[in-house]
C-alpha positions as CSV (number, residue, x, y, z in Angstrom):
1,F,-2.1,-103.2,16.4
2,N,-2.8,-101.5,19.7
3,E,-1.8,-104.5,21.7
4,V,1.5,-104.7,19.9
5,L,2.1,-101.0,20.7
6,I,1.2,-101.5,24.3
7,F,3.6,-104.5,24.5
8,L,6.4,-102.5,22.9
9,T,6.0,-99.6,25.4
10,K,7.1,-101.8,28.4
11,K,10.7,-101.5,29.3
12,S,11.2,-105.2,29.8
13,S,9.7,-105.9,26.3
14,K,12.0,-103.3,24.7
15,F,15.0,-104.8,26.3
16,L,14.2,-108.4,25.4
17,L,13.3,-107.5,21.8
18,S,16.6,-105.6,21.5
19,V,18.6,-108.6,22.7
20,L,16.6,-110.8,20.3
21,M,17.4,-108.4,17.4
22,V,21.1,-108.4,18.1
23,V,21.4,-112.2,18.5
24,A,19.2,-112.9,15.4
25,F,21.2,-110.6,13.1
26,F,24.5,-111.8,14.5
27,N,23.5,-115.4,13.9
28,S,22.2,-114.6,10.5
29,A,25.4,-112.8,9.5
30,L,27.6,-115.7,10.7
31,S,25.5,-118.2,8.7
32,I,25.5,-116.1,5.5
33,G,29.2,-115.3,6.0
34,E,29.9,-119.1,5.9
35,I,28.0,-119.4,2.7
36,F,30.0,-116.6,1.2
37,E,33.2,-118.3,2.3
38,D,32.2,-121.5,0.6
39,Y,30.7,-120.4,-2.7
40,I,32.4,-117.1,-3.6
41,H,35.8,-117.9,-5.0
42,D,37.0,-114.4,-5.9
43,E,38.8,-113.1,-2.8
44,K,38.1,-109.4,-3.5
45,I,34.4,-109.9,-3.9
46,K,34.2,-112.3,-1.0
47,N,35.9,-109.8,1.4
48,I,33.7,-106.9,0.2
49,S,30.6,-109.0,0.6
50,I,31.5,-110.2,4.1
51,K,32.3,-106.6,5.2
52,L,29.0,-105.3,3.8
53,L,27.2,-108.2,5.5
54,Y,28.7,-107.6,8.9
55,S,28.2,-103.8,8.6
56,S,24.5,-104.3,7.9
57,A,24.3,-106.8,10.7
58,I,25.4,-104.0,13.0
59,I,23.5,-101.1,11.5
60,I,20.1,-102.6,11.0
61,P,19.6,-103.9,14.6
62,F,21.0,-100.6,15.9
63,L,18.5,-98.5,13.9
64,T,15.7,-100.9,14.9
65,I,16.5,-100.6,18.6
66,I,16.6,-96.8,18.3
67,V,13.1,-96.9,16.8
68,I,11.8,-99.3,19.4
69,Y,13.1,-97.2,22.3
70,N,11.7,-94.0,20.8
71,L,8.3,-95.5,20.4
72,N,5.8,-93.7,22.5
73,I,2.0,-93.9,22.8
C-alpha cells in the first residue's frame, strides 16, 4: 500500500495514470456505445443510454484525476 502511495505522489506517474484513465474510459464508452447501437432498438432509450454513457465516461475519469492529484503523503 505504501509503495502505491509513493508511486502516485510522483508527478510523472500522476500524469501517465491520468492519460491512461482518459483513454481507457473513452475506449470503453465507444465500445459499449456500439453495443447499444446494435442491440437497443427503441431510439429514445438508445439515445438516453448513450448520453448517460458518454457523460459518465467524462465525469468518472475527471473525478478520479482530481483525487489522484490531491493525493498527498
